[in-house]
N, C-alpha and C positions, 0 to 999 in steps of 0.2 A: 306668278305675276297675274293670275286670273282673279278679278274681283267678281263678287256675286252680281249676276245680271250682265256682266261683260266677260269677254274671253280674250286672252292673249297667251300663247304657249310660252313655256319657260325658255325655249331655245330659238325664239324668233318672233315673227309678227304675222298677223292674219291679213292675207290679201282677199281677193274676191271670194265670196261665199256662194256655194251651190247648195241650196236647201232642198231637202226631200222629206216629206211627211208620210209616215206609214204606221198605222195602228196606234196613233196617238203619240208616237215618238218622232221628234224632229231630228233627222240626220243632217248634219251640217258639214259638208265637204268644203275645204277651203284651200287656197293657194298658200303654201307654207314658205314664207319669205325669211331667209336668214341674213341677207345682206353681206354674205361672204364674198370676198374678192380674191381670186377669180370665182365666178359663179360655178356652183356644183350641180346645177340642174334643178328645175322647179318641180316638186311633187305635189300631189293632192294629199292632205291629211283629213281625218274625219273626227268630229266630236258629235255627241248626241245629248239631248235633253228632253225631259218630260215636263219640267216645271219652269223653263225659260230663264232660270237664274243659276242653276248648277249644271255643269257640263262634264260629261264623261269623255275622256281623251282616248280614242281608239288608235292613235298613232297614224303612221303612213298608210294611205289607202291605195294610191296608184303612184308608183315610184317613177322618177325620171327614167326615160328609156336609155340614157347613157349618151356619151359624146358622139357616137356614130349614128344616132337614131333621129327620126323625124321629130320625136317628142322628147328631146333633151330637156326642154321646158314644157311642162304641162300647164296650160293656161285654162281659162274659164270655159265651162260647158254646162251640161245639164244631165239629170237622171230621169229615166222613165222605166216603167215595168210593163212587160207585154202580157198577153192573155195567158201565157204558160207560166207566169210568175218569175220569169227571168228579168233581172235588172240590166239596163243598158246605160252606159256612160258615153256621152259624146263630148269631146273636149278639143281644145286647140293644141296643136303640136307646133313647136317652133325650135329651130336649131340655128344659132347665129351664124354658122358657117355655110348656110345654104341660101341660095338666091332663086327667085322665080325667073320665068322667061323674060320678064321686063327688067331684070337686074335688081329688083327690090328684095329685101329680106322676106323669106318665104314663110307663110302661115298656112296650116293645113287643118282639116277636120279629121279627127281620128275616132275610133270606136273600140270599146271594151265591154265585156259582159260579165255578169256574176250570177251563178246559180246556187250560191250559198249565203243568201241574205246579205250581200255586199261585204262579206268578210274577205274575199279575194276576187281579183279581176283578171280576166283573160283578154289580152290584146288581140285585135283582128287587123293587122297591118294591110291586108288585102282590101279592106274597106275604106282606106284613106283616100281623100280627095281634096283638091285645091280649088282656087277661085275659078268660077265658070266665066264664059266669054263676057267681056264688058266690064270686068272688075279688076282692081289691082291685086297682085299676088301677095302684097305685104299686109293687107287687111282682109283677112278671111278667118274670123275668130268668133269665140263666144257662142257656139251653136246652142240654141234653145229648142228642144224638141217637145212637141205636145200632140195629143191626139185630137183630130178634127172628126168627131163622130158623124156630123152631118154629111161630110164628104167621103167618109169611109177611108181616111188615109192619115198618115202622120205628116206634120209640117215641121220644118226646121227653119228657124230664124237665125240669120248670121250677120254679125257686124261686118260691113264691107264698105268699099269706096269705089265709085265709078272711076274708070281709067281715063276720063276726060272731064274738062270743065275746070272752073276756078279751084285752086288747090284746097282752100279752106271750106269749100261747100260741096265736096263730093260724097259726104257721108250718106249712107243708105242702109236700111235693113233688108238684106237680100233674103231669098227664100228658095228652099228646095222641098220637094215632097217625095213620100215613099209609101209603098204598101206593106213593106216587110221589114223596115228598119235596117236594111242592108243596101238596097239599090236606091239611089237618090237622083232625082231629076230636077234640073233647074226650072224655076217658075218665075212669074213676074215679081218684081220687088214687093215686099210686104208693106214697106213705108219708105217713101222717097221724097223727103222735104227739101233736099238740096240747101241746107242752111248751116251745117256744122262739119267739122273735120271727120267725126265719126260718132256713131250712136252705140256705145258699148253695153255689153251685158244685157241684151234685150230679153224681155219675157212678155208673154201675153196670158191673160186669164179672164175667166168669166165670173162675175159676182152678181147674182140676181139677173136683172134685165140688161146689165151693162157689161161690155168688154173693156179691158184696160190693157194698154200697151205701156210698158215701163222700160226706160233705157237711161244710161248715164251719158250725158253730153260731154264728149271730148272736144273742148273748145276753150275760149277764154273764160267760160263759166265753171266748168267741172262740177255739174250738178246732176243728181238723179231726178228725172222728170217723168210725168205720166200724161197719157192721152186717154180719151174715152170715146166709145162708139157703141151703137146699138147692135152692131154685127161685126164679124171678123172682116167683112169687106169694107168697113168704114162707112161714111167718112169719119176721120179721127178728129175729135173736138179738143181744142185747147182750153182747159179750165182756167178761170181767172188766176188762181194760184196753183201752178203746175209742178212745183218742186216739193220733194219729200223733206228735205233738211238743208243744211248749209253746205258750203264747199268742203268742209272738213269731213263730211259723211258721204262716202262714195261707193259706187258699184253695188247699190242695194238690190237684192232680189228677194222674192217672197215665197212663202208657203202658207197654206191654209190648214186650219184644224177646226172642224166644226164650222161655225159661222164666223170665225175669227181669222184675220189675216195678219201675218207678221212679216216685216221686212228686216233683212239681215244685211248690214253693211259694215264698213270699217271706218273708225275715226282715225284720221291720218295723224301720224307723228310729225314733229318738226325737226329739221336738221339741227344737230347739236343739243337737242333737248332744251331749247330756249324759245321764248315767245317771238323772237325776231327770226328764227330759223325758217328756211323754206319748207313748204309742205313736202312730205315724203310719200312715196307709194307704200301702202299697207300700214297697219297699225293694230288697233284693238277692235274686236268685233262688238257691235252694239245692235240692239234689237229695238225697233219701234213698231207700234201697232197701228193699223189703219182702221178707221171707222168710215162707213159709207153713209153719206147724208142722203136725204130724200131726193135731191136732184142729181144724185150719182157722183158728185164730187167727193173727194176723200179728205178726211181730217187725220192728223197723226199725233201720237203721244206715246210716252213710255208705257210699258205694260204694267198692269196692276200687280203682277208678280214681282217686278222690280221694286215698285213702290212699297210693297209689303215687307221688304227686307229692312226697312227702316222702322224704328220702334215708335213708342208713344210720343206725341208731339209736346214740345215745351214752348211756351210763349216767349219768343225772343224779344219782341217789342210789344208794348201795350196796345190792345185793340182800341179803335176809334181815335188813334193819334192823327192829328191834322198837321200837315206841313203846308205852309203858305209862303210863297215867294213870288209876288206878282211881277217883280222886275229884278230877280236875283236867283239865288240857289239856297236850298235848305236841305239838311239831312239829319237823320237820327241813327245812331249806331247801337248795336247790341252790346251788352256787357260781356256776353259769352263769346269765346273763340271756339268755333266748331271743331270737331274732330276731323280727321282726314276725309272721312266719308259722311255725308249728310244729305238730307232732303229738306229743302226750304220751300214753304208755300206762302206766298204773299198775295193778298187780295186788296186791290186799291179801288177806291171811288175816285175817278179822274174827273176833275172839274173842266167845264167848257173853256176852250182856249189854251189849255195847258200845253206848253211846248215840249216838255220832257219829264219823265219820272222813271223810277225803277228800283233796282237792287244793286248794292255794291257788295263785292265778294273779296275776302282776304285782304282787306285794307288795313292800314295802320291806324293808330289811335286818333289821328286827325281826319281819317277818311280819304286821304289823298292818294297814296300809291296803292295800286291793286287793280281790281277788275270791276267792270260794271256791265249790267244788262239794262239797256236803256230803251224804254218805250217812247216813241216819237209820234204822238197822235196827229200832228199836222202833216206828217209824211206817211202815216199808216205803216210803220215798220218797227221791228225790234232789231237793235244792233248790239254787238258785243264790242266793248271798248276796254282799254287798259291805260294805266298811267304809271310810270312814264311810257311814252309810246315808242320812241325810237332812239337807239344808241348811236352816238357819234364815233364809236370805236374806242372811247376812253371811259372814264368813270362819270363823265358829264352826260347830261341828257339835253335834248333840244325839243322845242315845239316845232312841228312841221305843219305849216299852214295848209298843205294839200293832203293831209291825212285826217279826215274828220272822225274816223273810227277805224277799227281793224278791218281793212278792206277784205271783201269776200265773205264777211261774217255778218250778214243782215238777212232778215226774213220779212216778207210782206204780211201784214196782219191788220184786220179791221180794228181800229182803236177809237170808235165813237165815244163821246163822253158817257160816263157811267162806270159800272163795275167791271173789272178785269182781273184775271188771276195770272200770276207769273210764278211758275214752279221751277226750281233749280235742283238738279241732282248732281252732286259733286262726289267723285270717288278718286282720290289721288289726283292724277293729272287730268282726269276726264271730267267734262262738264256738259250736261244736257239740260237745256232750258226749254220750257214749254209755255206758250201763251194760250189761255182759255181752252186748254186740253185739245188743241187742234193744230198748233204751229210749233215746230221743233227747230231748235238751233243747237248743234253740237260743236264742241271745240276742245282744245287742250289748255291747261293752265300749268305753266312751268315756273316762271320767275318768282311767283309769290306763293309759297307752299302753305302758309298759315296767315291768319288775320281775322279781323272782325267782319260781320255782315251788317247790313243796314238798308234803310230806304232813303230815297232822295226825290226832290222835285226841283225843276228849273223853270222859272217864268210861268208859274201857274199854281195850282192847288190840288192836293190829293188828301184823302182820308185813308189811313191804313186800317182796313177792316180786319185783317188777319195777318200775322207774321209769325209763323210757327216753324220750329226747327226740330227735325227728327234725326237722330244718329243711328248708326247701323245696328240692327237687331241680329244677333248671332244665331237665333233659333232657326230651325229648318222651315222652308216654305212648302206648304202643301201643294203637291202636284195637281194641275188641272185634270179634269176628267178627260179620257181619251176622246179624240175627235172622230168625226164621221167620214172624213175624206181620206182616200188612200193615194191620191195623185196630186200633182201640182196644178193640173189643168182645171 
């Protein structure tokens, strides 16, 4: 079930990824979700890669502790290596049969170590600890440990919730510190915005002169966001565009190799394998790369390694094709129906005042049913849309006036008049769209497995400067040179 550049195990789905880079190899621990009922306990599995598109499966890394343990379910955490070369895993332990002192389902931080290069792990139950004073016992998870050399100690960031205040605004990133990775003392909250239910899977890293704080917002948005600061003490700045991807790409955490930084998240599946299905927890691992701009803000795009898995481009539409519809809609479709996996690159010259334009995917011969990626210059956003939009429960379909596009699948992007590029990578159900090599929108495509591609404009004018299609190249991808960094911090 694993496509090149993406990963999904044969026996399940990928939950939160815990990346660790060492000697040029990216070790990707992840929560292995099987969706079996009743639950059999959540383990960590591990895969590794050197070229970011081919993944070696190392199987189970840390098994469920069993029905009688604190870590029946092993949830998100982090990996570090100490000065003696021992690897430490800090992770969330949860057992649905256990409650905290406040009567809520209990979450704990647990510790395991490996002295054989992460091949096996020894648990240290005596190091387990739960929420400190002032926090709910049910939200004490996702420990992220990193070395603060300036202070000469280790810091642990923890997804937590205050035990008082409005229910949906108690989220906080709590903090503990340690000198030895064994004894942890509570410290002042690392980040306390009081605006969300929880800030999941936190991490912090330094890149040049900037520090970055990344977390996944558990709220009505369900987005991975970042903040930036000149020091670990803040203040944390909100960039104009603070999200990494769409709602469908969640719990992203990163690792650096050399001067490059990669974010590993999962593209969620939908219930029932249909476009109308509710989003599900876990899915297929996807990798996006961050680029640091001069002002410290981040741009995101697929890796060049993924792009290189697609072969020589074929012109799907003639260059310099102009579509003009001052008060209507115009489109042009390709003659070719792409394979299951393809990379499409479209460059448009967008005329002033144009209301919408973009790409249609897997549409019928009339361009009606299927998907579209729509650039909306007047709103400065990219949206994912489909038609038909909503089922009535029968074979008939209806127009819903309060559904302007697929809700939760939109991305803010600067669309000033002029040239813009829209890239789309499709691999089976997976779809990753990128605008101007800086803004990513990932999603799933279920109901329309095949069809044509094309370009369109609504109430405006565009010139198609490029519309090229590349299908999957089965030749191996050359692995990048080993990186320079041996830690995540």
